[in-house]
C-alpha positions in Angstrom: 53.3 -32.5 129.3 53.9 -35.6 131.2 53.8 -39.1 129.7 50.3 -40.8 130.1 50.5 -43.8 133.0 49.1 -47.0 131.8 46.0 -47.6 133.5 46.4 -51.0 134.4 49.8 -50.2 136.6 49.0 -47.4 138.9 46.0 -47.2 141.7 44.7 -44.0 143.7 44.9 -43.9 147.5 44.1 -41.4 150.4 47.7 -40.2 150.7 51.2 -41.2 149.1 52.1 -42.8 152.3 49.7 -45.2 152.1 50.7 -45.9 148.5 54.0 -46.9 150.2 52.1 -49.1 152.2 50.5 -51.3 149.7 53.9 -50.9 147.3 55.9 -52.7 150.1 53.6 -55.0 150.5 53.4 -55.7 146.6 57.1 -56.3 146.8 56.9 -59.1 149.5 59.0 -57.0 152.6 58.3 -58.9 155.3 59.3 -57.9 159.3 62.9 -57.6 159.7 63.9 -56.7 156.1 65.6 -53.3 156.1 64.9 -50.3 153.9 67.4 -47.3 153.5 65.8 -43.7 154.1 67.5 -40.6 153.0 68.6 -38.7 156.3 66.3 -35.8 155.8 62.7 -37.1 155.3 59.5 -36.3 156.6 58.3 -38.6 159.7 55.1 -39.6 158.3 56.9 -42.5 155.9 57.9 -44.0 158.9 54.2 -44.9 160.0 53.8 -47.3 156.9 57.2 -49.0 157.4 56.1 -49.2 161.4 52.9 -51.1 160.2 54.6 -53.7 158.2 57.4 -54.5 161.1 60.0 -52.8 158.2 63.1 -52.0 159.9 65.5 -49.1 158.2 68.2 -46.7 158.5 68.9 -43.1 157.2 71.8 -42.7 154.4 73.1 -39.5 154.0 73.0 -37.0 151.9 74.6 -33.9 150.7 73.9 -30.3 151.0 72.1 -30.4 147.1 70.0 -33.4 148.7 71.6 -35.8 146.4 73.3 -38.9 148.2 76.3 -39.2 149.9 76.9 -42.4 147.8 80.0 -43.9 149.8 78.0 -43.4 152.6 74.8 -44.7 151.3 76.9 -47.7 150.7 78.4 -48.1 153.9 74.5 -48.4 155.0 74.0 -51.4 153.2 73.6 -54.4 155.2 72.6 -58.0 154.4 69.3 -57.1 156.0 69.0 -54.4 153.5 65.8 -55.4 150.7 65.4 -51.2 149.1 66.4 -48.1 148.9 64.2 -45.0 148.8 65.0 -42.3 146.3 63.6 -39.0 146.6 63.0 -36.5 144.0 63.4 -33.7 146.5 61.3 -30.5 145.6 60.6 -31.7 142.7 63.9 -32.1 141.3 64.9 -35.1 139.8 67.9 -37.4 141.2 70.3 -39.1 139.3 68.5 -41.9 138.4 71.0 -43.7 136.7 73.3 -44.4 139.4 70.4 -45.3 141.8 69.2 -47.7 139.3 72.7 -48.7 138.8 73.7 -49.2 142.7 70.8 -51.0 143.3 71.2 -53.5 140.5 74.5 -53.6 141.7 73.8 -54.8 145.6 70.4 -56.9 143.9 68.3 -54.3 145.8 64.4 -52.7 145.2 64.3 -49.2 144.4 61.7 -47.3 145.8 60.9 -44.2 143.6 59.4 -41.2 145.9 57.8 -38.2 143.9 55.4 -36.8 146.3 57.2 -33.2 145.6 57.1 -33.8 141.7 53.8 -34.9 140.1 53.8 -35.0 136.6 57.4 -33.7 136.4 59.4 -35.9 133.5 63.0 -36.7 132.9 63.5 -37.4 129.1 60.2 -37.3 128.2 58.9 -40.0 131.0 57.4 -39.4 133.8 59.0 -39.5 137.3 57.9 -42.1 139.8 58.0 -44.7 137.3 61.7 -45.3 137.1 62.2 -47.6 140.3 60.3 -51.0 141.0 57.8 -49.1 142.9 57.0 -45.2 142.7 54.6 -43.2 145.0 53.1 -39.7 144.2 51.3 -37.0 146.0 49.1 -35.4 143.2 47.4 -33.7 146.4 50.5 -31.3 146.9 49.4 -29.3 143.6 45.4 -29.6 143.3 42.8 -28.3 145.9 41.9 -31.5 147.1 41.5 -33.1 150.4 43.6 -36.6 149.2 45.3 -38.0 146.4 48.3 -40.6 146.5 49.3 -42.6 144.1 51.1 -45.6 143.5 53.2 -46.6 140.1 54.2 -50.5 140.0 56.9 -51.9 137.1 55.1 -53.9 134.7 52.2 -55.4 137.1 48.8 -53.9 137.8 48.3 -52.0 140.9 46.9 -53.8 143.6 43.4 -51.4 143.7 42.3 -49.6 146.1 38.7 -50.0 146.1 38.5 -52.2 148.5 39.7 -49.6 150.9 36.9 -47.2 152.5 37.2 -43.9 150.7 38.7 -41.0 153.0 36.1 -39.5 155.0 35.4 -36.2 154.4 34.5 -34.7 157.5 33.3 -31.0 157.7 36.6 -30.2 158.6 38.4 -31.7 155.7 35.7 -30.7 153.3 36.0 -27.2 154.3 40.0 -27.6 153.7 38.7 -28.8 150.4 36.4 -26.3 149.1 38.2 -23.5 150.9 41.3 -23.3 152.1 43.7 -25.3 150.1 42.7 -22.7 147.2 43.2 -19.6 149.6 46.2 -20.6 151.7 46.6 -16.6 152.0 43.2 -16.0 153.5 43.9 -18.4 156.1 47.2 -17.3 157.2 45.7 -14.0 157.3 42.9 -15.1 159.7 45.4 -17.5 161.5 47.3 -13.6 162.4 44.6 -12.1 163.6 43.9 -15.2 166.5 47.9 -14.9 167.0 48.4 -18.4 165.5 51.8 -18.5 164.7 53.3 -21.6 163.3 56.0 -22.9 165.2 58.7 -22.1 162.8 61.8 -22.7 165.2 60.6 -26.1 165.9 61.3 -29.4 163.5 58.3 -31.1 165.1 55.6 -28.7 164.8 54.3 -29.9 161.8 54.2 -33.5 162.7 50.6 -35.6 161.8 48.9 -38.4 163.4 49.4 -42.0 161.8 46.2 -42.2 159.6 44.3 -45.8 158.3 44.4 -47.4 155.0 41.6 -45.0 152.8 41.3 -45.4 149.1 40.7 -41.7 147.5 37.4 -40.0 147.5 35.1 -39.8 144.7 35.4 -35.7 143.9 39.1 -36.1 144.8 39.8 -38.0 142.0 38.0 -36.2 139.7 39.8 -33.4 140.4 42.8 -34.9 139.9 42.1 -36.7 136.3 41.0 -34.0 135.1 43.5 -31.2 136.2 45.3 -29.2 133.2 48.8 -31.1 134.5 50.7 -28.9 131.4 48.8 -25.9 132.9 50.2 -26.7 136.6 53.4 -27.5 135.7 53.9 -23.9 133.7 52.6 -22.0 136.2 54.7 -24.0 139.0 57.7 -23.2 137.0 56.6 -19.4 136.7 56.1 -19.0 140.1 59.6 -21.0 140.7 61.2 -18.1 139.1 59.4 -15.2 140.8 60.9 -16.7 144.4 64.0 -17.3 142.7 64.4 -13.9 141.9 63.0 -12.4 145.0 65.4 -14.0 147.0 68.5 -13.6 145.4 68.4 -10.4 146.9 68.2 -12.0 150.8 71.8 -13.5 150.4 69.7 -16.8 150.2 71.6 -20.2 148.8 69.7 -21.8 146.7 69.7 -25.8 147.0 70.0 -26.2 143.4 71.7 -23.8 141.4 68.9 -23.9 138.2 65.4 -26.1 138.0 65.5 -28.7 136.4 63.8 -28.4 132.5 61.3 -30.8 132.9 60.3 -30.4 136.9 57.0 -29.4 138.1 58.8 -28.1 141.3 56.7 -28.3 144.7 58.7 -25.1 146.2 61.7 -23.5 146.1 64.0 -24.0 148.5 67.0 -21.8 149.6 69.3 -21.8 152.6 69.5 -19.2 155.0 72.8 -18.7 157.2 71.3 -19.9 160.2 68.0 -21.1 162.1 67.3 -17.3 163.2 67.7 -16.0 159.9 65.2 -18.9 158.6 62.8 -17.8 161.2 62.7 -14.3 160.5 61.9 -15.0 156.7 59.3 -17.6 157.8 57.7 -14.4 159.9 58.0 -12.1 157.1 56.2 -14.8 155.0 53.5 -15.2 157.3 52.9 -11.5 157.7 52.6 -10.9 153.8 50.3 -13.6 153.4 53.1 -16.0 151.8 53.6 -19.7 151.9 57.0 -20.0 153.3 57.5 -23.1 155.8 59.9 -25.2 157.2 60.5 -28.8 155.8 60.4 -31.8 157.0 59.0 -32.8 160.4 62.5 -34.9 161.1 61.8 -38.5 162.6 62.6 -38.6 166.3 65.9 -40.7 165.8 67.6 -37.7 163.1 66.7 -34.9 166.0 68.4 -37.0 168.5 71.2 -38.0 166.5 71.9 -34.2 166.1 74.1 -34.4 162.7 74.3 -32.6 159.3 70.6 -33.4 158.8 69.1 -31.4 161.9 72.0 -28.5 160.9 70.5 -28.6 157.1 66.7 -28.6 158.8 67.8 -25.1 161.0 68.9 -23.2 157.6 66.4 -24.5 155.0 63.6 -23.0 153.6 61.0 -23.4 151.4 59.0 -21.1 149.3 55.5 -23.0 147.8 55.3 -22.6 144.2 51.1 -22.6 144.4 51.2 -19.1 143.8 54.1 -16.5 143.1 55.5 -14.2 145.7 53.9 -10.8 147.2 54.7 -7.8 145.4 57.0 -5.8 147.8 
């Protein structure tokens, strides 16, 4: 079971990107300050940076989503104030090395645990090792929203002064039905021909959102959830996907699942984009949640470097449920 977080060091927001915005403000980052991001990152992370006027650059990753450390060091400039560390797919990064790097460079460490809520390392909850930690519990339970901000050693700014996330009819339907039954929703989309754009790294982009607090119903679900059971179920689903995918000549991003991880998905590489698309279409037809991640920032797409090549081959198999019987 994950460690309990001190109530005064966390606050809930509607989304992790909103938590990141308030976390950066708590560090005193100002327009012109620099933040280094991994070169494979969802474009929504840029929204709070743009709102604050924070400059950003991208550091290179290896195939296992760990940093190219020499490349990261080369990205540091006099304007750099912080580094974002992401526990991709719920697998813990080399936290000790990140902490040592940031101490040596006098940088803030921002810990993005959106893919691994309530995973731990040495019994300590992920998202509590940096100067700021963000998490996205909504990715693991059936809620319309739910992002978490953790601050080291000081009270987190209250989200209560924000308007709760507005539950429109569409969002209410999502919370009550579509998040619980993704296979049925996928089947309905298949009937009307709404095929996802598996080949397009821009297809899943989202519009910027305003800052909201979490709604009352969502926070009740999040705080009453049995996270130990959720983590067990996710790990079992991960193992089932790992066993199935081993037949398909795919290469896992990580050779094994960390024993304390709460994995958001099982991630693996196909041989090329065409093969990745073929497997996504299999999942779409079979009612399995197989997707491409992330919606890459435009700067990364224009550069057409290693991150785009990585995206071309990357597949994510959701651990929200085990694979269908073949």
